[in-house]
ZAFILUM-888273 format. One record per residue (C-alpha): residue in three letters; z, x, y. Coordinates in steps of 0.1 Angstrom, whole numbers, padded with zeros to 4 digits, always signed. Each point is the difference from the previous one (the first is absolute). Example, Ala and Ser with C-alpha at 12.3 -4.5 7.8 and 13.67 -1.06 7.14 Angstrom:
<atoms>
ALA+0078+0123-0045 SER-0007+0014+0034 
</atoms>
This chain:
<atoms>
MET+0066-0160-0160 ASP-0026+0020-0020 GLU+0000+0038+0006 LYS-0038-0002+0005 LEU+0006-0021+0031 TYR+0023+0027+0014 GLN-0025+0027-0008 LEU-0028-0019+0018 ALA+0024-0007+0029 LEU+0005+0038+0005 HIS-0038+0004+0000 LEU-0002-0026+0027 THR+0028+0012+0022 PRO-0012+0015+0033 GLY+0007+0037+0003 LEU+0002+0007-0037 GLY-0027+0020-0016 SER-0004+0010-0037 ILE+0021+0032+0004 LEU+0029-0018+0016 ILE-0001-0028-0025 ARG+0002+0024-0029 GLN+0028+0018+0017 LEU+0020-0032+0006 VAL-0004-0012-0035 SER+0010+0034-0014 HIS+0031+0000+0023 PHE+0012-0035-0008 GLY-0013-0005-0035 SER-0022-0031+0005 ALA-0019-0019+0027 GLU+0026-0028-0001 LYS+0028+0024+0007 VAL-0019+0013+0031 PHE+0001-0035+0015 LYS+0036-0005-0009 ALA+0011+0032+0017 ASN+0016-0004+0034 TYR-0014+0016+0033 ASN+0025+0029+0001 THR-0009+0010-0036 LEU-0038-0003+0006 VAL+0000+0020+0032 ARG+0016+0030-0017 VAL-0030+0003-0024 ALA-0022+0029+0010 GLY-0031-0012+0018 ILE+0013-0035+0006 GLY+0005-0005+0038 GLU+0019-0027+0017 ALA-0030-0022+0005 THR-0010+0002-0036 ALA+0035-0007-0012 ARG+0001-0031+0023 GLY-0034-0011-0014 ILE+0013+0001-0035 GLY+0032-0018+0010 GLN-0020-0028+0016 LYS-0017-0006-0034 THR-0033-0010+0016 GLY-0018+0019-0028 LEU+0016-0025-0025 GLN-0013-0030+0018 GLU-0035+0016+0000 ALA+0003+0010-0036 GLU+0006-0036-0012 LYS-0032-0011+0015 GLU-0019+0030-0011 LEU+0012-0003-0036 GLN-0010-0036-0002 GLN-0035+0007+0012 ALA-0003+0030-0023 ASP+0010-0022-0030 LYS-0025-0026+0010 GLN-0028+0026+0001 GLY+0010+0017-0032 VAL+0010+0032+0018 GLN+0026+0022-0017 ILE+0025+0019+0021 VAL+0007+0035-0015 PHE+0030+0020+0014 TYR+0003+0038-0005 THR+0030-0005-0023 ASP-0019-0023-0024 ALA-0011+0014-0032 ALA-0035-0013+0007 TYR-0003+0020+0032 PRO-0027+0028-0002 ARG+0019+0031-0012 ARG-0026+0022+0016 LEU+0011-0014+0034 LYS+0037+0000-0007 SER+0006+0037+0007 LEU-0019+0002+0033 TYR+0020+0004+0032 ASP-0020-0026+0018 ALA-0006-0024-0030 PRO-0001-0038+0009 ALA+0033-0016-0006 LEU-0017-0032-0011 LEU-0035-0010-0012 TYR-0018-0034-0001 TRP-0021-0002-0031 LYS-0025-0024-0016 GLY-0015+0009-0033 ASN+0005+0008-0036 LEU+0009+0037-0006 ASP+0028+0024-0010 PHE+0003+0025+0028 ASN+0016+0025-0023 ALA-0024-0001-0029 GLY-0029+0023-0004 ARG-0017+0023+0026 PHE-0009-0008+0036 VAL-0029+0015+0019 GLY-0007-0007+0037 ILE-0036-0002+0012 VAL-0007-0002+0037 GLY-0026+0009+0025 THR-0021-0009+0030 ARG-0007-0035+0010 LYS-0037+0009+0003 ALA-0006+0009-0036 THR-0034+0013-0011 ASP-0018-0007-0033 TYR+0011+0035-0010 GLY+0037-0009+0006 ARG-0002-0033-0018 GLY-0017+0018-0030 ILE+0028+0025-0002 VAL+0025-0028+0000 GLU-0018-0016-0029 GLU+0001+0032-0019 ILE+0037+0005+0006 VAL+0009-0036-0010 GLN-0022+0002-0031 GLY+0016+0034-0009 LEU+0035-0014+0003 ALA-0007-0033-0017 ASP+0015+0010-0033 LYS+0027+0023+0014 ASN+0028-0027+0005 THR-0005+0004+0038 THR+0005-0023+0029 ILE-0021+0006+0031 VAL+0018-0003+0034 SER-0019-0006+0033 GLY+0002-0018+0033 LEU-0023-0030-0001 ALA-0018+0014+0031 TYR-0038+0001+0006 GLY-0020+0027-0017 ILE+0014+0022-0027 ASP+0031-0021-0005 ILE-0015-0034-0007 ALA-0027+0018-0021 ALA+0029+0014-0022 HIS+0015-0034-0004 ARG-0032-0018-0009 ILE-0012+0027-0023 CYS+0034-0002-0018 LEU-0006-0037-0005 LYS-0034+0007-0014 HIS+0014+0024-0025 ARG+0033-0019-0005 VAL+0022+0028+0012 PRO+0034-0011+0015 ASN+0002+0006+0037 ILE+0024-0005+0030 GLY-0010-0008+0035 VAL+0026+0012+0025 MET-0001-0019+0032 ALA+0010+0007+0037 THR+0006-0037+0007 GLY+0020-0028-0015 ILE-0009-0008-0036 ASP-0012-0034+0012 ASN-0023+0015+0026 ILE-0028+0018-0018 TYR-0017+0025+0023 PRO-0029+0001+0003 ALA-0004-0037-0009 THR-0034+0006-0017 HIS+0020+0018-0028 ALA+0023-0030-0008 LYS-0021-0009-0031 THR+0004+0035-0014 ALA+0037+0001+0008 ALA+0004-0033-0020 GLU-0020+0013-0030 ILE+0019+0033-0004 GLN+0033-0019-0004 ALA-0008-0009-0036 ASP+0003+0036-0012 GLY+0014+0018+0031 GLY+0009-0014+0033 ILE+0007+0002+0037 LEU+0030+0017+0016 THR+0014+0005+0035 GLU+0033+0008+0017 ASN-0007-0023+0029 ARG+0015-0035+0003 LEU-0020-0031-0004 HIS-0026-0009+0028 THR+0000+0037+0013 LYS-0033+0006+0018 PRO-0020+0032+0000 ASP+0015+0026+0023 ALA-0013+0036+0004 ALA+0034+0015-0007 ARG+0003-0017-0033 PHE-0031+0016-0016 PRO+0014+0035-0003 ALA+0033-0015-0014 ARG-0022-0018-0026 ASN-0017+0033-0008 ARG+0033+0016-0009 ILE+0006-0026-0026 ILE-0034+0006-0016 ALA+0008+0038-0001 GLY+0036-0006-0012 MET-0010-0023-0028 SER-0027+0023-0013 ASP+0003+0030-0024 ALA-0031+0013+0017 THR-0021-0011+0029 ILE-0038+0004+0001 ILE-0017+0001+0034 VAL-0036-0010-0006 GLU-0016+0000+0034 ALA+0017+0006+0034 ALA-0010+0008+0035 GLU+0016+0028+0020 ARG+0028-0025+0008 GLY+0012-0031-0015 GLY+0024-0019-0022 ALA-0011+0017-0032 LEU+0011+0034+0014 ILE+0033-0015+0009 THR+0005-0012-0036 ALA-0009+0036-0012 GLU+0026+0014+0025 TYR+0027-0023-0014 ALA-0009+0008-0036 ASN+0003+0037+0008 ASN+0034-0006+0016 TYR+0011-0018-0031 ASN-0011+0029-0022 ARG-0026-0022-0017 ASP-0034+0013-0010 VAL-0029-0005+0024 PHE-0037+0001-0009 ALA-0029-0001+0023 VAL-0036-0007-0010 PRO-0023+0027+0017 GLY-0029-0014+0019 ASN-0032+0009+0019 LEU+0007+0023+0029 THR-0022-0020+0023 ASN+0018-0033-0008 SER+0027-0009+0025 TYR+0019-0020-0027 SER+0003+0031-0021 ILE+0016+0022+0027 GLY+0035-0012-0008 CYS-0002+0007-0037 ASN-0017+0034+0005 ASN+0027+0010+0025 LEU+0028-0010-0024 ILE-0016+0022-0027 ARG-0005+0029+0025 ASP+0035-0002+0013 HIS+0015-0001-0036 LYS+0015-0035+0007 ALA-0019-0014-0029 GLN-0015+0011-0033 ILE-0037-0004-0004 PHE-0010-0030-0020 THR-0031+0003-0022 GLY+0009-0025-0026 VAL+0029-0018-0018 THR+0006+0030-0022 ASP+0012+0019+0031 LEU+0027-0026+0005 ILE+0010-0001-0037 GLU+0003+0038-0002 ALA+0019+0004+0032 LEU+0025-0027-0008 ARG+0001+0012-0037 TRP-0003-0035-0013 SER+0005+0003-0037 PRO-0015-0024-0026 THR+0031+0006-0023 ALA+0011-0033-0016 PRO+0034-0013+0008 SER+0011+0005-0036 ASP-0003+0037+0004 ALA+0026-0001+0028 SER+0023-0021-0022 THR-0004+0026-0028 GLN+0009+0028+0025 LEU+0030-0019+0012 ALA+0013-0006-0035 ALA-0002+0038-0005 LEU+0022+0009+0029 PRO+0027+0025-0009 GLU+0035-0012-0005 HIS+0014+0023+0027 PHE-0018-0020+0027 THR+0024-0016+0024 GLN+0000-0037+0007 GLU-0016+0006+0034 GLU-0028+0022-0015 SER-0008-0026-0025 GLN+0001-0026+0028 VAL-0026+0019+0019 VAL-0023+0004-0030 ALA+0003-0037-0007 ILE-0010-0010+0035 LEU-0030+0023-0001 ARG-0010-0015-0033 GLN+0003-0035+0014 LYS-0014+0005+0035 GLY-0024+0029-0005 ASP-0003+0029+0025 MET+0022-0004+0030 GLN+0010+0018+0032 ILE+0035+0014+0002 ASP+0010-0025+0026 ASP-0010-0029-0023 LEU+0019+0016-0029 THR+0031+0003+0022 TRP-0003-0037+0008 GLU-0005-0010-0036 SER+0026+0022-0016 GLN+0026-0002+0029 ILE+0006+0038-0006 GLN+0007+0020+0031 ALA-0032+0018+0012 GLY+0013+0035-0003 LYS+0014-0006-0035 LEU-0033-0017-0010 ALA-0020+0030+0011 THR+0021+0023-0022 LEU-0004-0024-0030 LEU-0038-0001+0005 LEU-0002+0038+0002 ASN+0021+0003-0033 LEU-0023-0026-0017 GLU-0031+0019+0013 LEU+0012+0033-0014 GLN+0007-0016-0033 GLY-0035-0014-0001 TYR+0008-0037+0003 VAL-0011-0006+0036 ARG-0030+0013+0019 VAL-0006+0001+0038 LEU-0031-0017+0013 PRO-0018+0004+0033 GLY+0016-0020+0029 LYS+0036+0010-0013 ARG-0002-0025-0028 PHE+0017+0004-0034 ALA-0012-0012-0035 LEU+0009+0004-0036 ALA-0016+0032-0013 
</atoms>
């Protein structure tokens, strides 16, 4: 039986969330081995209670997974597990990252830069104009826009990306076959040619209030930076900003009219030092230190590495050359070097002038 089926079965097993799924796969080595483990072995795994161990043993998730996989195949839906090379590396290091994603589209999650654009569902002309400026400013910066397919700022971001042919991803709080709101189905279909739609929810999942904050964490986690364009005093955009801050990602807020209720959230983020002020794309480029340096320059630098470099130091430099700037958790995953040792290696490389530290605890070639 294919490992993908076992991975999906874990996702569909009652009582198993993303954290426990990752813990089980790490403990046993594969999803298949989890289902082949006996009750006594399962129940000894931290966090796995008796009911959950029995649920895995009954293999109801496997029966559900066979049906789900067949339907996904018919609809052209890809199932991406967190151990897959295609899984978004920006999500991989997050403690609450989805164990599994449903995806329809045409995009490499790990190529280029990713910027989240979110805001109020009651966007003004001012907000939509700012979104247009952002998308136009990033059109030639190898950037993918991430948003939530919602009314207002989100759908404006997707449609403006289509207008300027900028890749974009719609992250959903429903099943991938249940576009919400339904009026955005046409846009959701159009962005799949050079982008796509994404969710952690199983097929046919309906809108549920609790799923929208969970969706927002994916937007924040997939993005190198998140821009809040317009936001009321409370709302989903501010939840996205909170997640981004918790993930040590850069947050920007567009300042607005003091008398406009849909600028209060942005103005408060800036006032409370939870977001940098956004006055133009240049703010983003400078804060993230995006460099126009050509890849060939990095190759030249790598070739010039001193002979005394250890294999692990050379490995870290090679990963940064290939992947671009990365957080230390991502580097730990990619290199499989223990976190404490990697921190020392990075410090040594920084002192020698080969690596530089970026905002948000990211590392890049100097």
